[in-house]
N, C-alpha and C positions, 0 to 999 in steps of 0.2 A: 732237391731235385731241380726247380728252378734257380737259374741264379740269378738270386733278387739284384745285384750288383749291377746288371747289365741291362735292368728293363725300369720304365720309367712306371713303377706302379703306385700312385701317389693319394689312391684313394681307398675309402674299405671297400667298395665295392670290386674295383678292381684286384684288390687282395683275393676276395671272394673267389673271381674266377680263375685266378693263378691256382689257388686250392681245388678248386674242382677238375681242373686239368689234372694237376698231379694226382689226385684221387682216383681219377681214371685210369691213369696210365697206371698207379699202384695196382688197381684191381686186374687189369689183363698183362701183370708179371708173371712170365713162370713159375717164380718161386712162390706167387702166391695161388695161382691156378693149379699147380702140380700139386700143393700140399694139399687142394682141397677135392680134388679129382683123381689121383693117385696114390693109391696104398698096397704095403703088403703086410698079410695077418697069417703066420704060419707060413705055409705054401702058397699061397691063393694073392694073386695080383688082381686088385683093385681097378678097374680104369673107367671112371664116370659108372654107368649101371654094367658095366660088364665085369667077367671075373674069368679068371685062368689058374688054371692049377698047375703051378711051374714043377712039380712032380713029372708031370708028362713032355718035359722039353731037358734036351741035354744042356742047353746053355740058352741065355736068353743076350740079345745083342742090342745095340742102339746104332739107329744108319739114317741119316736125313740130312737136312742143311736150311738155309736162312736166317734172316737178322737175329731172329729168337731163337735159332735152335741149337748154341751154345748153351745159354741159362737154360732151356728144356732140356739139355740132359744132364746138367750141373743137378739139376732139381731131380731127376731120374735116378742120377747113381746114388744121392743120399735117402729117396725111397725103397731102392732095390737093395744095397749092401752087396753083402755077398753072393746076392743070388744075378748079379751083373759080370758077365764074361768080357765085353770090351764093346766096341764099336765107332762109329769115325761119324762126325760130322762136318759140313764145310759150311761156315760164317763169317762174317766181318764184327763178330762180337765174342768172340774164345772166351770162355771161362773154365776152371778146373771141375772136371768131371770125372775124378777117377780115372779107371780102367780106357775110358772112352777117348780117342785120338781127334784133338780139334787140330784143321785144319783154317787158318786165315785166308779167308778170298777177298775179293772187293766187290762193293756195290756201288753204281746200279749196272756200272760196265764193268764186262767177264773181262778176270786174266789169265795169263798161264796158271796161275796157282788156282784157280777157281777149276779149269780144266784138267789139270793135277790130280785135286782131292777129289773131284767127283770121277775120275777115272777111279782111282783108289778104291773109292765108295762102292763102285760098281764089282769091282772086281771083287770083294768081299761079299756082297750081296750074292754072287756067284759062288761061293762059297757056304753059305748056309744052306743046310740041308733039312728034310721032315721035322727033325726033333729042333727046329733051332726057333726059336719066338723071337720075332725084331719088332723092335718100338722104335717106328719111325716118325721124328719131331719132322713136322712140313710147316714151312711159317713165309709169313711175308716177305720175300728178298729172294727166297729161292729159285726162282728162273733168271735169274742173273747167277746164283752163286753155284748152282747145283747145274754149272755150264758144260755138255759134254756133246760138242757139233757131231754131227753127220758126217760120215767121210765124205770128202771132196769141200768141205766147208769149213776153211782156216779160223784160227783167233781172230786176226785181221779182219776179216770179212763178217763172221760175228758179233763183233765191238762194231763194224758199220752199220751191221743190221740194229743193232740194239740203240744207238745214238740215235738213226731215224726214227724208228719205234717210237722211242720215247720224247721225239721233238714233233712228231705227226699230230697228236692232238686225239689221236685214237683211245677210246676206254679199254681199261687192262683186258676186258673178255677178248679184243681182238687181238692186243698186241701178243698175249698168250697164247691163242690159236697161233700165231703164226709159229712162235719158240718152239710148241709141240711138235711142231712138224719140221723142223729142223737141228731136233734132238735125237741122241740115242736114249734118252732117260725120262723125258715127259712125256705127258699125255698118257700114265697106265702103263708106261715102259718098263718103269723101277720093278711094277710086280712081277712081271715078264722074268726079270733077272735073280727076282729071291723066290720065283715058285719052286720046290714045293714048301716051303719053309712057311709060318704062320707069320702074317707080319700086321701091325695094327697102327694105322697112320694117325697120330695125334696133332692136330692140326690146329693152329692160331691163325684164324683168317683175317685178312685185309683186303680182303674184296665187299662187294654191296649187296653180291648176289648171294653170299654166304655158302657159293656152290666149290666145295672142296674141290672139284676136277678144276677151279680155276686156281686156287692157290697155289701159288708157284708152280704154274704150269700140270698139275695134279698129277707126278707122278706114282702114285697108287692109285688113280680112277678111272674109271672107265672113261674114253673121250667121244663127246657126241661132234665134235668136230671134223672137218676133214682137209686133206688137202684142197681143195678148191676153195674152203671156207677160207684157208691162209690168202689163197690168189686174191680173194675177192676183196677181204680187208686193205691188203695192201692195197688194191685198185682203189678203192672207197677212198684212203686218207691220201691217196698220193702219195705213196712212200718208194723211194729210189732205192732200191735194194743190190748188193752186188752180184754179178753174175751167176755165180756158184752157187746162191740162197734161188734164184728166179730157176734156172735148170734142174734143180732138186726137188722145187715145188709143181714145176712141171710136170716132171717124169711122174711125181704122185698123181698128179690129178690124170694122168692119161694110164694110171693105172700100171706103171710100170716098180713101183714101190708099193710096196705093205700099206694098209692104215694103222693109225695107230689102234690097241684095242678096246672093242666096246663091250656095251654090258654084253654079260652071257660068255666073254672071253675065259677059258683054264684060267689062265693067268689070275683071274681076282675070288677062285674058289676059296683061297685060304686068308684074302684079306680083308679087313675091316677097318673101317675110317672114322675115329670121335672127333668132332669139333670141339674142342675144351674150354676157347675164347674167342670173342670176336667182337667188330666192333660195338654192342649192345652191351658186353660184360664192360667197358670202358665207360661208354654213353649212361647206363645205371647209375655207376660211384660218382660220376660228376652231376648226376641230378641229385644223390642224395646229398651230396654236401650243400647244393643250393635250397634244398628243400629245407636240410638244416638252418640256412643261415635266415629261412621266412622270405623266401622268393614262390610264386606261384612256377610249378617247374612243368615243361613240355618235351618231350623228346618227341623232337620233329619228325626227323628220320635219320635211320642209320642209312642208309642209301644214294644221300644225295651224290650226285652226278653230274657230267655237260659241262661246259665250259667254266672255270672257274667265276671269271666277272661276274658273269651273268648270274650264277649263283648267289654270289654276293649281293648284289642288289634282289635279289628276292628274299635275301635273310632282313635286308634293310628294310622290305614294304612291310615286314611282319612286325618288325619293333615300332612303324609308323604306326600301325593298325591297331597295336595293342596300348599307344600310348592314345589314341583318337576314338576306341570303341571301346576301349575293354577285350578286344577279342583276338585271338582265340583265350588267352586269360586276364585280367586286370595284372595291372603293375601294384607291387614289384616284381616283376616275371621273369623267369629264366628261361631261354631257349637253346634246347642241348642238340648237337645236331652230327653226323658224323658220314661215312660216306668216302668219296675219292674224287674231289673234281680233276678235271683234266687242262693244260695250258698248253692252244696251241703257239709254240714260240715262232716268233717272226723278229724278234728284237736282237742286240748284241749283249743285253744286260744280265744282272746275274740274281735269282731269287728260286723260290717252289713256289706250288700252288698255294700253300696258304699265308703265304707271305703277300701274294698278288692277292688272294680272296680279302687279306685284312685293309690291305690298303685299298682297295677298289670299295670296300667295303668305309673305309672312313671317310670318303670323299661326301657320304651321303648320310652317315648316322645322325639320329637325331641329339641333340645335346645331352650328354650324363648317361649315355649308354655306352655301355663296356663288350667290347668283343675281343676274345682269345681265340686262336687258330693255330692248331697245332698237327701237327705227323706225332702219332704215338711212339714212333722207333725213333725222334729226336733227331733226325737228318730230314730236314724237307728241301727237297730237289736235289740238285746237286750246292749243298752249302753246310755248313756248320752248324745253321740254328735250324731248332725245331718248330719255329714259327713266330706269329705276332703278337701282341696285344695292343689294342688301338681303342679310341675314340675320337670323336668327330675333332678335336683338338691336335690330334696328330698331324691333320694335315695342314701346317703351316703356309705351304705354296701350294694353291691349287693347280697352278701351272708346269710346277715342278713336278706334282704328283701326277698327273694326267702322262708327262712326257717320260715319265720314268714305267708307268704302267706300260704305254708304248713300247717304250724299248725292253720290256720283262725285265725292267732293275729293280724292283721292288728292296730288293735287298738292301740296297746303298743307299736308298732313300728312308727307310724305318731304320738302319741303321745310326743313321746322321741323328735321330731323334731318338733313339733309346727305347725304341718299340721291338725289336727283337726278342725272344724268347730262348735261351740256349740252356739245355739239358745233358749234352752230349747223349750218347749211344743208351737209351733207357733202360734196354734188354727185353722189349717187344716188339712188338709190329702189328698193330690191330684198326690199321688205317686212321683218317685221320679225326679229329676233334673239335668241336668248336663251342663254344661257352659264349652265350651275349645275355647280356645282365642288364632288365630295364626298367630302370627305377621309377619311382613315382613323378 
């Protein structure tokens, strides 16, 4: 999975870190997850602990979107076989999925393809009747891929809004609060379009809270946020938005536009949501590899968030504490963490949160400590790299490294030192995964 020819992994410890990352990504892959959580026995469909009698439905369709939605749909097609009538997913990683149509969109900034595909998905949703069972893959990346802006907001305005939000340093919950309130599908509105069909959301969570209403901006989940919350978030993070967006949010806050559906709305009467995989799925598998290799292993948290460089320094401090006092575990130790840190972009360089995390940590890592920081979807920020593998020796020129961080140019610095990780699209997306190995 990780291209060993493009990264310098010169020690057994570095190789263990890469193996742990690969195990985490594999455990969260839709093929693995769906085979373990979804099956059909005669006419009974099992989804985790839920059961559905397929004889009660005229048809089963798959409608959804996100980075991993194509792979989820493909795995569902295998399990459902002749029970599957069709469907449509919007993804940037299409796969063969029987009668399910794949619309290839773009991520993280929406394009015309995203909007066209999402419009067709909404049309299919409206055609579903009370005798239809809809399985809806909802995965990370769905906020961008399932793009259906409200009337009055153009694609150009949506792209400007998306770029401004991603550069602002705002957490994903705040970003998705805004997205919900400029969309015709997010924030529970897909549930309205599907009613009265029975809908089951199959969520691969890429958010630190694990809240399905945040994943892909919650198209099947009640929305607890408001237009005023969206406006407040933009103000807090000083996000400059197009006039059309400002006018729409202002009208909503003034009560001129209905809020997104909340708990108790009739749209959710026939909707259920199952989180089939999340960051802990990947972190647990990575921890197992480290355990088997003889490391005392701690899953620090799968909810790490905040500014990337600050989070990196906290991880360094933990490595120092392990070496100095044996707390929280004695070396050899493995510290596993996940979540999603943010980068407030002020420079003109190239990079992603995991690359910046790794470079920031490398500046202060104790000797012989290895850190792998990756995005489980294989795409860290707007780059072709999944992340980075570093030690203190990665930083051969501290002045240049600090300059790269100041310019948000971690990619260039790490590429020159063969420290970038390349996986291509992995087929899943359950947020970031970090493996830090502290030797004796």
